[in-house]
N, C-alpha and C positions, 0 to 999 in steps of 0.2 A: 656413458648413458644410465649408468646405475645411479650414479651422483644425482644426476639430473632427476630420475624416478624418486630417489629419496626426499628430494627438496619438493617437488610439484604435488605429490600425493597428499603430503601433510599439508602443503599451502591451500590446495583446493580445498581440503578436507575442514581448514580452518575458515576460509571465505564461506563455505556452506554452513559452517557452525554459525559464525557472525550474522548472517543473514537470517536464519533460523531464529536465532534468540533474538536479534532486533525486530524482525517480523512478527514474531509473538508477543513481544512487548508492547509494539505498536497496537496489534490485534486487541490484545487484552485490557488496554489503557482507559478505555471507556471514554476517549476524547482528550485525556490528559497530555497524550504524546503530541498533539497538534503543535506545540510550541516548537517541535524539532523538525516541522515540514518546512523547506524552504519557500519563503515568500510569505506565508502565512502570519508570521510574526510583524511584517511590514505593514498589515492591515490595520485599520484603527480597531478599538475594542468594540464599537458598535458594527463594524463590518464583519468582525470576527464572530460576533454573537448571531449572526444571520446564517451561520453553516452549522450543520450537523456535525461537530466534530467526532462525535462517536463513529459514524458511517465512515467519515474521512479516513479516520485512523484504522478503522478495520479493514478498509479497501487498500490503503497503504501496506499494511501488515501482511495481507494475504498476498499482494504482489511480490513482497520481499521474500516470503516464503516459497514463492514460484521461483523468485531468482535464485534459490540456493538449489534447487535442481539442477540448474547449469553445472553449478561446480561439482555437486554429486557425481553427475554424469562425467564431466571431466577428469574427475579423479580416477573414476573407473577405466576410462579410455586410456589416461596415463599410465596404468598398470602395464598395458600392452604396446601402447604406442608413446613413449614419453616426450611431452612437449605439445603433441597433437591435441589431447585432451583439454589441456590447459588453455591454448589458443584458442581452441574450439568453445571453451567456457566464456571466455573473456569476450570473443565475437558476439555470441548469442546473448549474452548478458548487456553488452553495449547497445545492440539493437533492440533488447527488450527496455532497457533505459531511455533510449531515445523515443520508443513508443509511448512509454509512460509519460514523459515531459509533454510530448505532442498531445498526448490524450487529455491530460489534466489541463493544458492551455485552451483547448477547443472546447473542454465539456466541464469546466469550473463550476458551473451552474448547478449541476447535478447535485451537489452537496448542499446547495442551500435549503434552509428549512422552508418548508410549505406553509403559507397561512394556514392557520386554522379557524374554520369558520363554525361559529356556535350558532345553533339554530334554536329558537324558541320554542317550547313546546306547542302543540297544537291546542288552541283554545275554541272552545265553542263559541259562537257569537250567537246571542239569544235575542230574541224580540224583546220589546217593552214588556214589563211585567203588566198584567191586566188586574 
């Protein structure tokens, strides 16, 4: 049991670190990390310009940081119940990943840029000069 604990705790910690670093990279990328999002590169250049990549990457990054919490909790549980924490972390992460994919499939339009409407300043209409 001790050797299982010696493997799982660092493994869960490495997974948590991976998700934190990757998530933070996406979060702070200002949209440049959009090229790493599955399916986004398959869109045409014109279609990619329709999306707010900064917001898209920030949301992906926040979700990845949230995913790291699964492995942090799993690592803590593995200290007392080796194997249970890791299985729990992977199970919860899998559910969150499936939820993420379903959410992105259904609500992809939430990241499309809104058209900006420019309004003309109010002009006074005056009658003919006398």
